[in-house]
ROSE-4610 file (N, C-alpha, C; in Angstrom, 1 decimal, always signed):
// ROSE-4610
residu = [X/X/X/X/X/X/X/X/X/X/X/X/X/X/X/X/X/X/X/X/X/X/X/X/X/X/X/X/X/X/X/X/X/X/X/X/X/X/X/X/X/X/X/X/X/X/X/X/X/X/X/X/X/X/X/X/X/X/X/X/X/X/X/X/X/X/X/X/X/X/X/X/X/X/X/X/X/X/X/X/X/X/X/X/X/X/X/X/X/X/X/X/X/X/X/X/X/X/X/X/X/X/X/X/X/X/X/X/X/X/X/X/X/X/X/X/X/X/X/X/X/X/X/X/X/X/X/X/X/X/X/X/X/X/X/X/X/X/X/X/X/X/X/X/X/X/X/X/X/X/X/X/X/X/X/X/X/X/X/X/X/X/X/X/X/X/X/X/X/X/X/X/X/X/X/X/X/X/X/X/X/X/X/X/X/X/X/X/X/X/X/X/X/X/X/X/X/X/X/X/X/X/X/X/X/X/X/X/X/X/X/X/X/X/X/X/X/X/X/X/X/X/X/X/X/X/X/X/X/X/X/X/X/X/X/X/X/X/X/X/X/X/X/X/X/X/X/X/X/X/X/X/X/X/X/X/X/X/X/X/X/X/X/X]
num = [1/1/1/2/2/2/3/3/3/4/4/4/5/5/5/6/6/6/7/7/7/8/8/8/9/9/9/10/10/10/11/11/11/12/12/12/13/13/13/14/14/14/15/15/15/16/16/16/17/17/17/18/18/18/19/19/19/20/20/20/21/21/21/22/22/22/23/23/23/24/24/24/25/25/25/26/26/26/27/27/27/28/28/28/29/29/29/30/30/30/31/31/31/32/32/32/33/33/33/34/34/34/35/35/35/36/36/36/37/37/37/38/38/38/39/39/39/40/40/40/41/41/41/42/42/42/43/43/43/44/44/44/45/45/45/46/46/46/47/47/47/48/48/48/49/49/49/50/50/50/51/51/51/52/52/52/53/53/53/54/54/54/55/55/55/56/56/56/57/57/57/58/58/58/59/59/59/60/60/60/61/61/61/62/62/62/63/63/63/64/64/64/65/65/65/66/66/66/67/67/67/68/68/68/69/69/69/70/70/70/71/71/71/72/72/72/73/73/73/74/74/74/75/75/75/76/76/76/77/77/77/78/78/78/79/79/79/80/80/80/81/81/81/82/82/82/83/83/83/84/84/84/85/85/85/86/86/86/87/87/87/88/88/88]
x = [+153.7/+153.4/+154.7/+155.1/+156.2/+156.6/+157.5/+157.1/+158.1/+158.8/+159.5/+158.7/+157.9/+157.1/+155.6/+155.2/+154.2/+155.3/+156.6/+156.8/+156.1/+156.1/+156.2/+154.9/+155.1/+154.0/+153.1/+154.0/+153.5/+154.2/+153.2/+154.2/+155.7/+155.9/+157.7/+157.1/+158.0/+157.8/+158.8/+159.7/+161.3/+161.1/+160.3/+160.4/+161.4/+162.5/+163.5/+163.4/+164.0/+164.0/+164.1/+163.2/+163.6/+162.7/+162.0/+161.1/+160.3/+160.2/+159.4/+158.2/+158.0/+156.8/+156.7/+157.3/+156.7/+156.6/+155.3/+154.6/+155.7/+156.5/+156.7/+158.1/+158.9/+160.1/+160.0/+159.4/+159.2/+160.0/+160.7/+161.1/+161.3/+161.7/+161.6/+162.9/+163.3/+165.2/+165.2/+166.0/+166.6/+167.3/+167.5/+168.0/+169.6/+170.6/+171.9/+172.0/+172.6/+172.4/+174.0/+174.8/+176.1/+175.3/+176.1/+175.3/+174.6/+173.4/+172.2/+172.1/+173.4/+173.3/+174.7/+175.3/+176.9/+176.9/+178.4/+179.1/+178.0/+177.4/+176.8/+175.6/+175.4/+174.1/+173.0/+171.7/+170.9/+170.2/+169.3/+168.8/+167.2/+166.6/+165.3/+164.3/+163.7/+162.7/+161.7/+161.2/+161.0/+161.6/+162.8/+163.6/+163.9/+162.8/+163.2/+161.6/+161.7/+161.0/+160.3/+159.0/+159.2/+160.0/+160.5/+161.2/+161.6/+161.3/+161.4/+162.7/+162.9/+164.1/+165.6/+164.7/+165.6/+165.9/+164.8/+165.1/+166.5/+166.1/+167.0/+168.7/+168.4/+169.7/+170.3/+169.7/+170.5/+170.7/+169.3/+170.2/+170.7/+171.8/+172.8/+173.7/+173.8/+175.2/+175.3/+174.4/+174.9/+173.9/+174.9/+174.4/+173.7/+173.9/+173.1/+171.6/+171.5/+169.7/+169.3/+169.9/+169.5/+168.7/+168.8/+167.2/+165.8/+166.0/+164.7/+164.8/+165.8/+165.4/+164.6/+164.9/+164.4/+163.2/+162.9/+161.6/+160.6/+161.7/+160.4/+160.3/+161.3/+161.1/+159.8/+159.7/+158.2/+157.0/+157.3/+156.2/+155.6/+156.6/+156.2/+155.5/+156.5/+155.7/+154.4/+154.4/+152.7/+152.1/+152.3/+151.1/+150.8/+151.8/+151.8/+150.7/+150.8/+149.7/+148.4/+148.6/+146.9/+146.4/+147.1/+146.6/+146.3/+146.7/+146.6/+147.5/+148.7/+149.9/+150.7/+150.9/+151.6/+150.9/+151.1/+150.1/+151.5/+150.9/+152.0/+151.0]
y = [+70.4/+71.4/+71.9/+73.3/+73.6/+73.6/+73.1/+73.5/+74.5/+74.9/+76.3/+77.6/+77.3/+78.6/+78.5/+77.5/+77.2/+77.4/+77.4/+78.4/+80.1/+80.6/+82.0/+82.0/+83.1/+83.6/+82.3/+81.2/+80.3/+80.6/+80.5/+80.3/+79.7/+80.2/+79.4/+78.1/+77.1/+75.7/+75.2/+76.5/+76.1/+76.7/+78.0/+78.6/+78.4/+78.9/+79.3/+80.5/+80.6/+82.1/+83.0/+83.9/+85.3/+85.5/+83.8/+83.6/+84.8/+85.4/+86.4/+85.7/+84.8/+84.4/+83.8/+83.9/+83.9/+84.6/+84.4/+85.2/+85.6/+86.3/+87.4/+87.4/+86.6/+86.3/+84.6/+83.9/+82.3/+82.0/+80.9/+80.2/+79.2/+77.7/+76.4/+76.1/+76.6/+76.1/+74.6/+73.9/+72.5/+72.3/+71.0/+70.1/+70.2/+70.2/+69.9/+68.4/+67.8/+66.3/+65.7/+65.1/+64.4/+63.2/+62.8/+61.8/+62.6/+63.5/+63.8/+65.3/+66.0/+67.4/+67.7/+69.0/+69.6/+70.0/+70.1/+71.4/+71.1/+72.6/+72.5/+71.1/+70.6/+70.0/+70.0/+70.6/+70.7/+69.8/+69.5/+68.3/+68.4/+67.2/+67.7/+68.5/+68.9/+70.1/+69.0/+67.9/+67.4/+67.5/+67.4/+67.7/+69.0/+69.6/+71.1/+71.4/+72.8/+73.5/+74.7/+74.8/+77.0/+77.4/+78.2/+78.8/+80.4/+81.1/+82.3/+83.3/+84.2/+84.3/+84.6/+84.8/+85.0/+83.4/+82.5/+81.1/+80.5/+80.9/+80.2/+80.8/+82.1/+83.0/+81.4/+81.9/+80.9/+79.5/+78.6/+77.6/+77.3/+78.2/+77.9/+78.1/+79.1/+79.3/+78.5/+77.9/+77.3/+76.1/+74.8/+73.5/+73.1/+73.8/+73.7/+73.8/+73.9/+74.5/+73.1/+72.6/+70.7/+70.4/+69.8/+69.3/+70.1/+71.3/+72.2/+72.4/+72.3/+72.4/+71.2/+70.2/+68.9/+68.4/+69.1/+68.9/+70.1/+71.3/+72.2/+71.9/+70.2/+69.7/+68.6/+68.3/+67.2/+68.0/+69.0/+69.5/+70.4/+70.6/+71.1/+70.5/+68.8/+67.6/+67.6/+67.6/+67.2/+68.2/+69.3/+70.3/+70.4/+70.1/+69.5/+68.4/+67.3/+66.0/+66.8/+67.6/+67.6/+68.1/+69.4/+70.4/+69.8/+68.1/+67.7/+67.9/+68.9/+69.1/+67.5/+67.8/+65.8/+65.0/+64.2/+62.4/+61.2/+60.5/+59.2/+58.3]
z = [+71.3/+72.1/+72.8/+72.7/+73.2/+74.7/+75.1/+76.3/+76.9/+76.3/+76.5/+76.5/+75.0/+75.2/+76.0/+76.2/+77.6/+78.8/+79.3/+80.4/+80.5/+79.8/+80.1/+80.6/+81.5/+82.8/+83.1/+83.3/+84.1/+85.8/+86.7/+88.3/+88.1/+89.5/+89.4/+90.2/+90.1/+90.5/+91.1/+91.6/+92.5/+93.5/+94.0/+94.9/+96.0/+95.6/+96.5/+97.1/+98.6/+98.9/+98.1/+98.1/+97.2/+95.8/+95.6/+94.2/+93.9/+92.9/+92.9/+92.2/+92.8/+92.0/+90.7/+89.7/+88.4/+87.4/+86.2/+85.7/+84.6/+84.3/+83.2/+83.5/+84.6/+84.9/+84.3/+84.1/+84.6/+83.3/+83.0/+81.9/+82.3/+80.9/+81.3/+81.7/+82.7/+83.5/+83.5/+83.0/+82.6/+83.5/+84.2/+85.1/+84.7/+85.3/+84.9/+85.7/+85.0/+84.8/+84.6/+84.8/+84.6/+83.7/+82.4/+81.4/+80.8/+80.9/+80.5/+79.9/+80.5/+80.1/+80.1/+79.5/+79.8/+78.4/+78.4/+77.4/+76.3/+75.8/+74.4/+74.6/+75.5/+75.2/+76.2/+76.3/+77.0/+78.0/+78.7/+78.6/+78.1/+78.3/+77.5/+78.4/+77.6/+78.1/+79.1/+79.3/+80.0/+81.9/+81.6/+82.7/+82.6/+83.2/+83.3/+84.6/+84.9/+85.8/+85.2/+85.4/+85.0/+86.7/+86.2/+86.9/+86.6/+87.8/+87.7/+87.4/+87.2/+87.3/+88.3/+89.5/+90.7/+91.2/+90.9/+91.5/+89.9/+88.7/+87.9/+88.2/+88.3/+88.8/+89.9/+91.3/+92.1/+92.1/+91.4/+91.4/+89.9/+89.1/+88.0/+88.9/+90.2/+90.8/+92.0/+92.6/+93.8/+94.1/+94.0/+94.1/+95.4/+96.1/+97.6/+96.8/+96.2/+95.6/+94.5/+94.6/+93.7/+93.9/+95.2/+95.4/+95.7/+95.9/+95.4/+94.0/+92.7/+91.9/+91.3/+92.0/+91.3/+91.9/+92.9/+93.7/+92.8/+91.8/+91.0/+90.1/+89.5/+87.8/+88.4/+89.2/+89.7/+89.7/+90.5/+90.4/+89.0/+88.2/+86.9/+86.6/+86.4/+85.5/+86.3/+87.3/+87.5/+87.5/+87.3/+86.6/+85.3/+84.5/+82.8/+82.4/+83.6/+83.5/+84.1/+85.3/+85.5/+84.6/+83.6/+82.8/+81.4/+80.9/+79.9/+79.0/+79.6/+78.1/+78.3/+79.4/+78.8/+79.3/+78.8/+79.1/+79.4/+80.0/+80.4/+79.8]
């Protein structure tokens, strides 16, 4: 399954102040981690969160939101496991 396509229409899992809840604005937002992602290199789709446009913009511009974003990654992974999209 394509996790980027699956993210469309899902509720936002990052939930920063001003979150629009997701749905039509939701994308699969990838974590930025030194050694895993960088210039021209995106983190694997498993290291990403269902993220609304508002939260994605904030996560990309304010490093103070990194922990909240990573919580969103974990919530996304838990949701995908619960729905049977990912299996451990």
